[in-house]
N, C-alpha and C positions, 0 to 999 in steps of 0.2 A: 527288345521292348524296354522302354524307360521304366525305372523303378517307381517314379512318381507321376501319376496322371490324375487329372481331375475329370469328373463327369458332370457335364452341364446339360440340363434338360433342353436347352436351346441348341446345343452343339451337335455336330455330326458324330463326335466320339460317343455320345450317349447312345445313338442308334446302333453303333458298332457293338457296344458292350451290353445291349439289351435293356437299357433304361428308358426305352421309348414309352410314351404314354400308353396306358393299357387300352385295348380295344373296347368299344362300347359293349353293353350287355347283349344287344341283339347280334353282335358279331361273334362273340365267344360265350359258350355256355359256362366254361370254366376258365380260370386264369391259365394262359399258356397252352390251351388246347390246340391251337393252330400250330404251335411249335412242336408239340408232341406228334401231331399228324405229319408234319414235315419230316421230322426225324424218323418216324416209322416208315415213311415212303423211301427215305434214303437207305435205311437198313434193308428193306425189301429189294431195292435196286441193287445193293451190294450183294445180296444173296443171288440175284439173277446173274450178276456179273461173274460171281464165283462159279456158278454152274456152267456158264458159257465158256469161261476160261478152262475149266477142267474138261469140258466137252471138246474144246479145241485141242487140248493135249491128248485126249482119247483118240481123236482122228490122226494125230501125229504119230501115235504108236505104230501104226501099220507101215507107213512109208517114210517117216521122219522128214517130212517136207517142211523145212524151216520157214520158207517164204509164205506158204499157206497158213502155217501156225501164226506167224506175225500178223498177217492180214486179218485173221479171225479175231485175234486178241485186240487189235486196233479197233475193229468194228464194235466189239463188246465194250471197249472203253468209251467210244463215242456215245453209245446208248446209255452208259452209266452217267456220263456228264450231262446228257440231255435230261435224264430222269432227275438228277440233282437240281438242275436249273429250273425245271418245271415245279418241283416241290418248293423251292425257295421263292419262286414268283408267286405261287398260290399263297404261301405264308405271308409274304410281304403285302399282298392285296388285302389281307385280314389284319394288317397293322402289326405283325410280329416278325422280327428279324430272325431268320433261321440260318444265316450264313455263318456267323461266328460261333454258333453252338457246336458245329461239327467240323471235322477235317474236310478238306475239299475233295471233290470227286477224284482229282489226280492223286491226292495223297492216299485215299481209300484204295484206288486202283493199284498203287504201288505196293501197299501192305498186303492186299489180297493176292496179287501176282506172286509176291515172294512166298507167301504161305502155300500157294498152289504148287509152285516149283518144289517146295519141301515135300508136299504130298506125292507129287509125281516121282521124285527121287526115291521116296520110301517104297512106293508100290513097285517100282521097276527093279528094286533090289532083288537079285536072284533070278530075274527074267532075262531071257535072250530074245531081244526084239527082232533079231533076224529069223527067228523061228515064228512062223505064222500063228501057231497055236498060242505061244506066249504073248505075241503082240495082241491077238484078239482078247486074250484073257486080261492083259493089262488095260486094254481099252474099256472092257466091261467094268473093271474095278474103278477106273477113273470116272466113268459115267455115273456109277453108283455113288461115288464120292461127291460128284457135282450135285446130284439129287439131294444128298444128305446135307451138304453145306447150304443149299437153298432152303431146305426144311428148317435148319437151325436159325438162320437169319430171318426167315419168315415168322418163326415163333417169337424171336426177339422183337420183330416189328409189331406183331400182334400185342405183345406185352406192353410195348411203349404206347401204342395207340390206346389200349384200355386204361393205362395209368393216367393218360391225359384227360379221360372223361371224369375222373374223380369218383367213379361209381364202383370201383373194384373193391376198395377196402371199407370195411365197417367193423367195429369191435365186437358186435354181438353175433352169436353163432347162427342166427337165422338169416344172415345177410349174404350179399353177393360174394364178398371176399371169401367167406368160409365155403360157400358153394363152389367158388373157383378152385378151392383146394380139395374138397371132399365130394362135391355134388356133380350135377350133370349140366349140360348145356354149353353155350359158347365159351363161357369163362373157364370151365373145366378143361375144354379142349386146349385153350391157351396155356393152362398150367401144365398139362401133359406135354405140350409142344416145346416147352422150355427145357425139357430133359435133354442132356447131351447125347442120348441115344437116338434122338430124332423126334419128329412130330408124330409119327406112327410107331407104336411099340414094335421094336425088333425089325423095322423095315430095312435098315441098313445091314443088319446082321443077315437077313434073308438074301439080300442082293449079293452080299459078300460070299455066302455059301454057294449060291448058284454059279458064281464065276468059276469056282473050282480051280484056283490058280496055284502055281508053285512059287509065288513070291515069298521072300524071306521075312516079310513084314506081316504081322498079325492084324486081324480086324480091329482089335482094341487100340493098337498103336495108331492106326490111321484115324479111327474115330476120335482119339484124343487130339490129333493134329487138326482135324476139322473143327473140333470144339474150340481149339485155340484160335483158329481163323475167325470163328464167330465171335469169340471174346474180344479179339483185337478190334474188329469192326464196331462192336457194341460200345467198347470203351471210347473209341474215337468219335462216336456220335452222341454219347450221353454226357461226356465230360469235355467241356469247351477247351479246345486247344489255344484259345485266345489268352488263357491265363498262364502265368509264369510257373514252371515246375521246378525252378532252381532255388527260389526264395519267395518270401511273402511280398506281395505288392500292395501298396495302399490304395484304397478306393475312397474318394472324397465326394460323396453325393451332394448335390445341390437341389433343393426343392424349388417349386412344388413337384412332387412325384406322386402319380396316381397309382394306387394299389388297393384292390379289393373294395372298391367303392369309396375310398378315403383319400384325401389329399395329405401327403406327408411332407413335413418340413424338418429334416434332420438338423440337429444342432446340439451343442453342449449347453450345460445348464446356466452358466454365469455369463454376464454380458461382456466381460473382458476376454473371453475365449470361446466364441460361439461355434467355430468351425468344427465339423465332425468328420472323422475318418475311421474306417475299419480296414482290416487286412484279409487277404485271401491268398491261398496257395494251391496249386494243382498237384495232385498226387499221381500215383501210378496204378491205383485200383479204383473201382467205382464205388467208393465208400466216402462218407463225409463226417468230419468232426465239426460240430457247431459249438464253439467255446465262447462263453460270456465272461469278460474280464471283471475282476473284483475291484474294490476301491471304496468301501465304506458307504455311508448314507447320511443325509441330513433332513430335518423335518421341522425346523423352527428358527427363530431369530438367532439363538445362540449356536445351535449345531451347524447352521448354514453360514453364520457370520464368522465363525472361527477360521475355516470350516473343518469338519472331520470327514471329508470325503474327497475323492478324486474328481476334479472339475475341469479337466482338459484332456483332449485327444491329441496326443503328440506324435508326429510322424516319425520321430527318431526314438524317443524313449519307450514308446508303446510297441515298437516293431517286434513282432514275435521272433524274428531272426536273431534277436539278442539273447533269447533263451538258451541256456546251456545245461539245464538240469531237468530231472524228472521226465514227464511226458512231453515237455517242451523241447527236449533234446531229440531231434529227429534223426540224429546220426547213431543213436544207441540201438544196436540190433535187437535188444530186448523190449523196445518200445512197441507196443501193439499198434500204435497209430502212425508209425514212421512213414508208411506208404499211402496214408489216407489223404484225400483232399481236405482242406481246412479253411474254415471261416472264423476269424478272430474278431468277435464283436466287442469293440472298444467301449469303455464305460466313462462317462463324464457328466452324468445327470443327477447323481446323488439320490436315486430312487429305486435301486436294485433292478434296473433295466425294465421296469414295468410302469413307471409313472406316466401320467397323461394329464398334466395340469401346469399352469403358469401361476406361481405364487409370489406374493410380496409378504415377507415376514417382518413384522414390527416387534419392537421390544426394547431391551436394554441397549443393544447395539443399534447403529443406523439401519434403516430399512434395507432388506436384502431381497433382490429380485432373483428368483430361480425358475428356470424353465425345466420342469421335470418332464423331459421328453424321451425318457428311456424307451418307452414302448414304441414310439415312432422310429427311433434310431434302429432298434432291433428289427422292426418290420421292413425297413429299407434293406438291411442286411439279409433278411429272409428272402425278400424279392430277388436280390442279386443272386443268392445261392440257388434259388429255384430256376433262374434263367441260365445258369452256367453248369449246374449239376442236375441234369434233367430227371433222372430216375435212378437214384442210388440203390445199390443192393442193401446197404446198411447205413444207418445214421446214428452217431453217438453224440448225444446232447449233454453238455456238461459246462460247468463254470465254477469259479472259486469265490468264496466269500459272498459279496453282493452278487457276483455272477452265478452263484449257486441258485439263487432265486430266479435269475434270468432264465437259467436252463429249465428249472422245474415249472415255471409258469408259461414260457414260450413253447415248450415241448408239444402241448396239444395242437397248437396251430401248425407246427412243423410236421406232426404225424398226418394231419389233414392235407398238408401241402404235398407230401410224398407218400401217397396212400399205399403203395406196394412195397415200401422199404421196411426192413426190420429196424426196430428202434430200441435203444438203451438210453436211459436218462439218469444222470448221476449228479447230485448236488454235493459239492465239495466245500465243507466248512460253512454251511448255511442251513441250519436245522430248524429254523423257525422258532427259536426260543426267545419270546418277547413277553413283556408284562401286560396285564390287562389294562393298565393306565395308558400305555403307549397305543394299544389297539383302539381304545375308546377315544383318545384325545388327539393323537398326532398322525396315526396311520392314514386317515382319510385325506390328508394333505396331498398325497400322491395321486388321488383318484384311481387307486389300484383296482377297485372292483369293476370299473367301467369296461374292462376288457377281459375279465374272467369268462371263459367259454360257457355260454348258457345251454349249449347242447349236451354238456356233460352233467348228468344228474348229481346234485349235491356239491358240485365244485364251487359255485357262487355262494351257496348257503354256508359252506364251510368257512368262508372268509367273512361274509356279512354277519354271521351269527356270533363270530368270535371263537368258534371251535378251533380254527387255525390249521396248522400244517398237517396234523394227524388226519383230520377228516378230508382235507384237500387231497392228500396223496391217496387215501382210500378211494376217493371218488374217481380220480383220473386213472389210477391203476386198475380199478374195476372196469371202467369204461373202455380203456385202451388195453385190453387184457392180453394182447399179443406182444406187447412191449414190456420191458423191464424197467423198474424204478428203484433208486437206491440213494442212501445218504452215507457220506463219510464225515467223520469228525474224530479228533482226539478226545479223550475223556475230559480234559480240562482246557479246551481250546482257548488260548490266552493271547496276551499282548495288547498293545494300544488299539490295533485295528482288528483284533480277534473277536470271536463271539462273546467272550466274557467282557471285553472292553465295552462293546455296545450294550450288552445286557446291563452292565454296571451303570452306564449312562441312563438307561431307562429306569433302573432302580432308584436313581437320584434325580428325579424330576427333569430329565433331559438336560442335565448339566454336562456339557461336553468335557469339562475338566475332570470328570469322574473317570474318564477313560484312562487318565494317567495313573490311577490306582485300580487298574483293571482286575487285579487279583482278589479284590474284595467281593467280586461276583462269581468267583471260581466255583465254590462249592454248590451254590444254588443252581448255577448253570448246569453243572454236572448232573445233579439230581433230576432237573426238568428234562434235560436232553435225553438221558437214558430212558426215563419214563415214556417220553414221546416216541423214541425209536422202538421200544418194545411194544407199545400199544399199536403203532403203525404196522409193525410186522405181524401182530396178531390179526389185525383187521384185513390186511392186504397180503396175506401170506403166500399167495400163489405166485406173485411176480414182483414183490418188494423185498429188499434185504438192506441191512445196515452193516457198516464196518466202524467199530469204535477202537481206535488205536490208543496206545499209552501216551502219557505226557501232556504237554501243553502247546504243541506246535499248531499254528493256525494254517489250515489247508495243506494239501499234499501234492497237487497236480504238478507244480514246478519244482518239486523237491526230490532229490535222489533217494529219499527214504522209501519211495514207492517200490524200489527194487530190493531194498535190504531190510526194512523194518519187519521184524518177526514177533512183534509184541502180541499179535493175535494167534501165534503158534507157528511152528517151523514151516508148515505147508500153506500158510495164509499170509504171504506178503501181499501188499496192495496190488501189485501187478498181476499176481496169480488170481486174486479175487476178481479183478476186472476182466481178465481173460475168461474166467468162468462165467461172469455175467454176460459177456458177449456171446458165448457159446450156448447159454441157457435158452431153451425154447419152451415157453409156457404151454404151447399146444401139444408138445410131445407126450406120449403116454409113458415114456421113460426118459425124462429130462436129465441133462447132465447136472453134475453136482454144482450147486451155488448156495453157500450157506451164510447166515448171519455170523459175523465175527465180532467178538468182544475181547479186549485185551485181558490177559491173565495177571498182569502186574501193572495195573493202570496208573498207580500213584507214582511210579518212578519217572522222573523227568529225564528225557533223553538228551544227549549232547546237542546243543544248538537250540533247544526249546527256550521260549521266553520265561524269565523268572523276575521277581521284583528286584529293583536295584540295590536294596539293602538286604543282606543275608538274614535268615531267620525271621522273615516277615510272613506271618500267618496268611494262608495255610501252607506256605512253602517252608520246609525245615530241612536241616542237614541230618542225614542218617548214615553214619559210618562213611562219610565222604561223598555220598550220593544225595542229591536234592530230591526230596519226596514231598508229596502233597498229602496232608493229613486233615481231613474234614471231621468235625465232631459228629457223632451219631445223633 
């Protein structure tokens, strides 16, 4: 597959990759529902094939007739291909391409056949098939295994179909999703059916005990092999094999693109670099990282005219394959995201990924035209992700600097998009420390409020009232109470493009040159940031945490400090804290440990942290050879 491909709404390639125009409202109750139904039917067909294949092997046990075995397997393969073709045709009739979403029938057949041979070999270990009793016993175990493999894939099929309705998840405890976990009815049957022990409690165990075999292999070993078969099929149907799994590939969407009743026209913010690109990579597990790139922001004639933000999506310099540090290094065995699917949402609209306006900024400099289309670009990436990662087990939404806000504000839509997935949302180096003046006079230029979810009580009010990040996180964390939310920042997040840099610009009437003396905002930023983090943790204590590291480094995601920084304590490196975050289950009566972390020696500037160009510039001072930050009380 070529590394560089373009997606055109008019071209056939668009249909292949799932950017076809969305079906009309009367065709689909929910976006992608036809695709979910198609994939569910394919999973069910794969379950039927696995049972037929294991049944064919069960008959083989008695007389070892290879020709008869091959004929039965071939007939089962023909039925599998027919079922796939029918499901794809029905989906196409509803305007949704389902071919590229999954592996082909032949590929699924080959994977299942290999897993079936593995199960057969395990069961036959210790059996003498020339002995009629052993042969009958082996056949019974293989038939039981066939029933179990069908149960498992039927359960996955039901899970996929329900996920496509959009009705399974809701954050409140009286809703269908909670009933699916704890209650009665169809949904709870589906939940029980996803157990690797099978759709009916202990059914496989009972079948195994009835066989009374002398096989050397135990019931749990075979159950695990059958679960692996189910997992293989599930992955090959939920994660599109059309995507490259060896490196990130660029996606260059061209509008108009129809999505959720809106026409999207992705582009970068400035007229001299309008083309937009984002990147995607296929992993080896059914989990997705949605990462929003950083790059500053602008909101007026001076800030956009200088400018102080990233205004280009570059196919070369933005390529995530260039990353070699932190969580961007996918070769590091300690990276918790090394095997995940990834969508890298490039940034070039100067509006923290959530702007929705076209502005002409007049003033001292010549007029500057800026298309703040971050919201549209992110929605196009969301659409692509939904069409290629159908029903992830887990989604980690994050971003750095400006991308921190992209993660925190797009997360609600992503939770709605993947209603059965577990969610973690982390803002890296974007804590919402802004001035009242900026909020009142400049913030509205991005038309940010237009797309705050109105179904989340208090979310829009938090922004429109000026309460800001604290109340917003409280609102979304409470509403989506099965997800986790978090902020990371160093205590004195600095540098020209750091939080103190932009805060200092706001403190100085939006003068972009104030970012050059970013350290002047250091102490006030520190005070406001910590107050907000603590207040948010008090309000949303069930599923929100913060991590405040030492020093003045801006963002951590692409920095190797994530593995080594122990400023929060020996057992609280950033990677350990994030692993705890992923494992944390707000629904559990005994949740795993995941704590707020605050540096114990916050004022010490770590090696590589930004410092003023002139030594002994307040509040940065030399202390016995170390640079420390000393703010007056």
